C-alpha positions in Angstrom: 37.8 -63.0 -7.2 40.8 -65.2 -5.2 43.1 -64.2 -7.4 42.2 -60.7 -7.3 42.3 -60.9 -3.1 45.2 -62.7 -3.2 47.1 -60.1 -5.2 45.6 -57.6 -3.5 47.1 -59.2 -0.5 50.6 -59.5 -1.8 51.2 -56.3 -3.3 49.7 -55.0 0.2 52.2 -56.9 2.1 54.7 -56.0 0.2 54.2 -51.9 0.4 53.8 -52.7 4.0 57.6 -54.2 3.9 59.0 -51.6 1.6 57.9 -48.4 3.5 58.7 -50.4 7.1 62.3 -50.9 5.3 62.5 -47.4 4.1 61.5 -45.8 7.4 63.6 -48.0 9.7 66.4 -46.9 7.6 65.6 -43.3 7.6 65.5 -43.5 11.5 68.2 -46.3 12.4 71.0 -46.3 13.5 71.3 -49.6 12.1 70.6 -49.0 8.3 68.6 -51.9 6.2 71.3 -53.2 3.9 70.7 -52.0 0.6 69.8 -55.4 -1.2 67.0 -56.2 1.3 65.7 -52.4 0.1 66.3 -53.6 -3.4 64.7 -56.4 -3.3 61.7 -55.1 -1.6 61.3 -52.6 -4.1 61.8 -55.2 -7.1 59.1 -57.0 -5.5 56.6 -54.0 -5.5 57.4 -53.1 -8.8 56.9 -56.2 -9.8 53.2 -56.9 -8.3 52.7 -52.8 -8.8 53.5 -53.1 -12.9 51.2 -56.3 -13.4 48.5 -55.8 -10.9 46.6 -54.2 -14.7 47.4 -56.9 -16.8 46.3 -59.7 -14.4 43.1 -58.1 -12.7 41.4 -56.4 -16.1 41.7 -53.1 -14.2 43.7 -50.8 -12.3 44.0 -50.6 -8.0 44.0 -47.6 -5.9 46.6 -49.2 -3.7 48.3 -51.1 -6.1 48.7 -48.9 -8.9 48.2 -45.3 -7.2 49.9 -45.8 -3.7 52.1 -48.3 -4.6 53.9 -46.3 -7.9 54.0 -43.5 -5.1 56.2 -45.2 -2.5 58.4 -46.7 -5.5 59.1 -43.3 -7.0 59.9 -41.7 -3.4 63.1 -44.3 -3.3 63.9 -44.6 -6.8 64.1 -41.7 -8.9 65.2 -43.0 -11.3 62.8 -42.8 -15.0 64.4 -45.8 -16.7 63.8 -48.0 -13.8 60.3 -47.1 -14.6 60.6 -48.4 -18.6 58.1 -51.3 -20.2 54.8 -51.9 -21.5 52.9 -52.3 -18.4 54.5 -49.0 -17.1 53.6 -47.2 -20.3 50.0 -48.5 -19.4 50.3 -46.8 -16.3 51.0 -43.8 -17.1 48.7 -43.8 -19.6 45.9 -44.7 -17.1 47.0 -41.7 -15.3 46.1 -38.9 -18.3 42.9 -40.6 -18.0 40.7 -39.5 -14.9 37.6 -39.6 -16.9 37.9 -43.2 -17.2 39.1 -43.7 -13.4 35.4 -44.5 -11.9 34.3 -46.8 -14.8 36.8 -49.5 -13.8 35.5 -52.7 -13.1 37.2 -52.6 -9.3 34.6 -52.3 -6.7 37.9 -50.4 -4.8 36.4 -47.2 -7.3 33.0 -47.1 -6.0 33.5 -47.7 -2.7 35.6 -43.9 -2.3 35.0 -42.2 -5.7 36.7 -39.2 -3.9 39.4 -41.6 -2.7 39.9 -42.5 -6.3 41.0 -39.4 -7.5 42.6 -38.6 -4.1 45.3 -41.4 -5.1 45.9 -41.7 -8.6 45.7 -37.9 -8.5 48.7 -37.6 -6.4 50.6 -40.9 -8.1 49.9 -39.0 -11.0 52.0 -36.0 -9.4 54.5 -38.1 -8.0 55.2 -39.5 -12.1 55.1 -36.0 -13.4 58.1 -34.8 -10.2 59.8 -37.8 -11.2 60.2 -37.0 -15.0 57.6 -39.8 -16.3 54.6 -37.7 -17.2 54.1 -34.3 -18.7 52.4 -31.4 -16.6 48.7 -31.3 -18.8 46.8 -28.4 -17.3 43.6 -29.8 -18.6 44.0 -32.9 -16.9 45.4 -31.5 -13.3 42.1 -29.2 -13.7 39.9 -32.4 -14.3 41.3 -33.8 -11.5 41.4 -30.9 -8.9 37.5 -29.5 -10.2 36.3 -33.6 -9.2 38.2 -32.8 -5.2 36.6 -29.7 -5.2 33.3 -31.2 -5.8 33.5 -33.6 -3.2 35.2 -31.3 -0.6 32.7 -31.1 2.5 31.6 -27.9 3.9 33.9 -27.9 6.4 36.6 -28.5 4.1 38.0 -31.7 4.3 37.5 -34.8 2.4 35.6 -37.3 4.1 36.4 -41.1 3.1 36.0 -42.5 6.1 32.9 -42.2 8.5 33.6 -39.6 11.4 35.5 -40.6 14.1 37.9 -43.3 11.7 41.4 -42.4 11.7 42.5 -44.7 8.9 45.1 -47.8 9.6 47.8 -49.1 7.5 45.2 -50.2 4.6 43.0 -47.0 4.3 43.4 -43.9 4.3 41.6 -41.6 7.0 40.0 -38.2 6.6 43.4 -36.0 7.4 45.6 -38.2 5.0 42.7 -37.7 2.6 42.4 -34.0 3.2 46.2 -33.5 3.2 46.8 -35.4 -0.4 43.6 -33.6 -2.0 44.8 -30.2 -0.9 48.5 -31.1 -1.9 46.5 -31.6 -5.7 44.7 -28.5 -5.4 48.3 -27.2 -4.3 49.9 -27.1 -7.8 46.8 -25.0 -9.4 48.6 -21.6 -10.4 47.1 -18.2 -9.7 44.2 -18.2 -7.1 41.5 -20.1 -8.5 41.6 -22.3 -5.4 42.7 -19.9 -2.7 39.0 -19.8 -1.0 38.4 -23.5 -1.1 42.2 -24.3 0.4 41.1 -21.5 2.7 38.7 -23.7 4.5 
């Protein structure tokens, strides 16, 4: 278990540094060097792709959020080649398995599991790494609809908790859930999205 926490910490740190470099580069008149961005990218790429093999499970942060951050920076599909990535992409196509992972993370917030892996799947699809699959997309969307509160948002944290650098708050979780539901063709979810 110590190894898992150490690896989670390394990946979370890598994700935070990578995001900081991306935002600094985008908002600063002094851009971050390409070599610093490449080093941060490669670090996060290695940590994210090695997580499941080293821990015998997939992680919402390491394999969900990290994949989205990597894809936002690098839109070249060949960067994500290799058996680790094929295994991860196959995982994104198995939403029925997402809550069966041995990770404690999923039991804490099954809603967040579907939000994080669902948005990562959409990012991989947009990046050309995965094909659209309406059956899988509908399964993810149905899970999200089951967990939507009567008030219309997705509760992943106690009331009043706005989130933190390491957790989603209800507002961010709801935004991400709506982005997944918004991909649905037709008017099936229109009433749910209006809530």
